[in-house]
N, C-alpha and C positions, 0 to 999 in steps of 0.2 A: 850650259844654258842658264843656270840660275845666276851665275856670276854676271852675265850680261844684262840681266833684268834688275840688278841691284841699283839703287838710286845714286849712291855716291860715297865718297870717303867719309863724309860727316854724318852719315845716316845713323851710326851708332850713338853719336853724341845727341842727335835729335830724338832718338827713341828712348834713351835711358839717361836723360840729362839731369834727373833729380839727384843722382848719387855720385856725380863726378865732381871732384874737388876743383878742377879747373873751371867748370861752368859755374860753380857756386862762389868762386872768388877766394876759396880757402887757400889754394896754392899761392896766389899772389899775396895774401895776408902773411903767410909763412915767410915768403921772400922779403917782405917789408920788415917783419920782425927780426929776421936774421941780419938784414942790412943795417937796421938801426943799432943793433948790438955791435956789429963790426965798426960802424962809424963812430960810436961813442965809447968804445973800449971795454965793453963788458959790464958797465954800470957797477963796478966794484964787487962783482960776484967772486966769492973765494975760489971757486973752481972755474977758471977761465976756459978750461977745456970744454966745458958743457954750456958755456954762456950762449953760444950761437943757437944750438938746438933748443935751449930753454926760451930764448927770445922768440924763435919761430913758433914754438908751441903756445906761448902766452898770446901772441898776436892772433894765431889761428883760433884759440879759444874765445878771444874777444869777438872776432868776426863771426864765429859760430853762435855765440850768444846773441848777437844782434840779429842774425838770420833766424834764430829760434824765436826771438821776440816778435819779429815780423811775421813768421809763420803762424804764431799763436793768434794773430788777429782773425777776427771772424770772416772777413771778406777776402782773405788771402787764398789763392789757389796755387797750383803748382807752376803755372806759367808766370805768375807774379813773383814767385820765389826765385825762379830761374832768372828772371829779368833783374831782380835785386842782386843776385849773385854776379851777374855779368857787370852790373854797375860797380859792385865791389872790385871786381877784377880790373876794370879800367882805372878806378881811383887808386887802388893799391899799387898797380904797376906804374902809374904816373909818378907816384912818390919815390919809387925805387930808382928812377933815372936821374 
């Protein structure tokens, strides 16, 4: 009976959207960082084996920093933070194509 009353497949994303990397755009930022490293050949890093994860990590940290600065604003609430993350997701995924 309880399963029949559940709202839908996306209800978990709507209820706990603050902590998910897909909603905040961090997964798309990691994908863009990895794509840039692959496209430009590792930027001369000595360990080419770790170049793609390092690129993904650096881009995710940049996006996290921007989100943190946005969240530090006085008038920012959780809904605005999620909307900023969704905008990041669309922008970063657009550059990966």
